[in-house]
N, C-alpha and C positions, 0 to 999 in steps of 0.2 A: 292395147299396143304396148310393146316394150320400148321404153324411151331410154336411149343411150346418150343422145346428144341434145342438149338444151342450153340456150344462152339468152341473156337479156339483150335484145337488139337495140332498143331505145326506150327512154322514158320521154314521152311526147306530151306537149301541152297544146299543140295546134296541128292542123291538117298537113301543113308543109313538112312536118317532121315524120309523118307516118312512113312505114316501109313502102317501097315502090315496086316490089317484085311480084305483086299480084297473087301471092299465096293466100289460100283461104284463112279466115280469121274467125275465132270464137271469143266473144267477150264474156267476162265474169263480173256480174253485178250483185250488189247486196248491201245491207246496212253495215256500217262500221262494226267490226268485231263479230260478224256472223260466221267467219271462218273461211273467207275467200282464199287467203294465202295457204291455209292448211289444206284445203281441197286441191289447189293447184300443185302444191308440193307432193301430196299423196299421188296424184295422177301421174306426175313425172318422176316419182320415186326418188325425190330429193328431200333432204331435211330442211333446208332453208334457202332454196333458190328464190322463191317469192318470200318477201319479208313478212314474217308474222310479228305482231307487236302487241304489247299490253296497253299501248296508247292508241285508242280509236282515232280514226281520221288521219292515219299516218300516210297512206297512199294518196298523193296529191297530183299524180300524173297518170297518163295512160301508159302502162308498162307492157311492151310487146316482147313476149318470150318466143323465141324461135324453137319449135319442136321438130327435131329430126330433119330440118330443112324442108319440111312438108307443109306446115301450117304454123299459125301464130295463136298463142293464148294471149288475150289482152285483159290485163288486170285493171279494172276501172275503179276510180276513187269511191270509197264507201259513202252511202247517202245517210242522211238522218242524224248526223252527229252534231249536237247542239253547240259544242265548244268551239267549233270552227266559225269564224265571223260570217255575218250575212253576206258581206262582199265576196269572201272566199267561196261561200256556198254557191252564190250566183255565178261565179266564175267557173266552178266545177260543173254546174248544171249546164251552162252554155257549151263547155268543152265536151261533155258527155253526150248532150243532145246532137251536137254537130257530128260527132263520131257515129252515133247509132243511126242517124237518119240519112247520112250522105255516103257512108263507106261502102263502096261497091263490093269489096271482098269479104264483107261481114256475112257469115253463113248462119249464124245463130247466136243466141245469148243463153248462158247458164245463169239463172237467177237463184241466189241462195236466200233461204229463209231459215230461221231457227226453229227446229222441230219442237222445242220445249214451250214455245210461246205462240200466241195468236199472231198472224201476220200483221205488221204495223200498217198504218195509213200509207207510209212511204212504200212499203212492199206492194200493197194493193195498187197504188198509183203507178209504180214501175211496171207491174205485170200488165195493167190495162194499157199503158203507153206502148209496150212492146206489141200487144195485140193490135192496137190501133194502126201501128206502122207495119203490121203483118210480118214481124220479125220472128222466125222460129225460136221457141223458148223451151228450155228444159228447166223445171223447178227442182232444185236440190234442197231437201230439208236436212240441215246439218245437225251434228251433235246427237244423232239418233241413238247412240249407245247410252245416252243419259235417260232415255224414256222407258225402256223395258219393252220386250217383245210383245207383251199382251196389249200394249197401247198403239202398236204400229198402224193397224187398220183405222182406229179412231182418229189418230193424228193425221193420217193421210186425208180422211174425209173432212176433218176440221179445216185443214189448210186449203183444200180444194174449194170448200164452201166459201171461206173468207175471200179467196181470190176471184170467186165467180169463174171457176176453172173451165177452160175450153177443152172439150173432150179429145181434140186432136193432140193436145199437149201431154207430156209425160211428167210425173212427179217421182223422184227417187229419194228414198230415205238413205242418208249417208252418215258415215262416221269416219273421221280422219284417224281416230284411235285404232279402230279394228279393220278399216278398209271396206266395211260394208257399203254396198252400192257402187263401188268404184268401177266394176265391170260394166254395169248398166250405164254409167255416165260415159265411159269410153265408147260403148256401142253407139250411143246417141251422137257423140262427137264425130265418130268415123262415118256415120251415116250422113251427117250434115256437110262434112268436108270432102267427101269423095267426089271426084270430077264427074 
């Protein structure tokens, strides 16, 4: 999809603040610093619409990005960041769980994992959580430009094995640097959000 118009509609912390126009939504989840903002920026062809940060745990709200007045990308706070207090983590968890399990307009979730590392316990828990609630999921393995082409197949197998991957799901190797995998991600997004 060629994205010409995009805007941050709202940064929400509770359901009462979510957009009410019934457009389809896709949420982006992943560990802090896995590259969520970089993926979103690459997909919408912007340098810094979604805030990238050298400080993990920066996103603390559900950020709803209006894409072409057709759908919303929802940037979800990163999980697994130790320096955020337990109270704050519990608050994020409640906010995220409420959104993922009750939002009628949610069409799917893009879960990001780092292609260079074994999926973390948090990654595995999130994937199993999405499966439990029968939420369509696309797993995107970020930073693929750092691993070398000869390791693509092995990396894919390793991540699928660690997540106990469901064969109906798709895994895409992605690089924000080169754009690798971008078209495959858009294909999945368009398939999930078409009426």
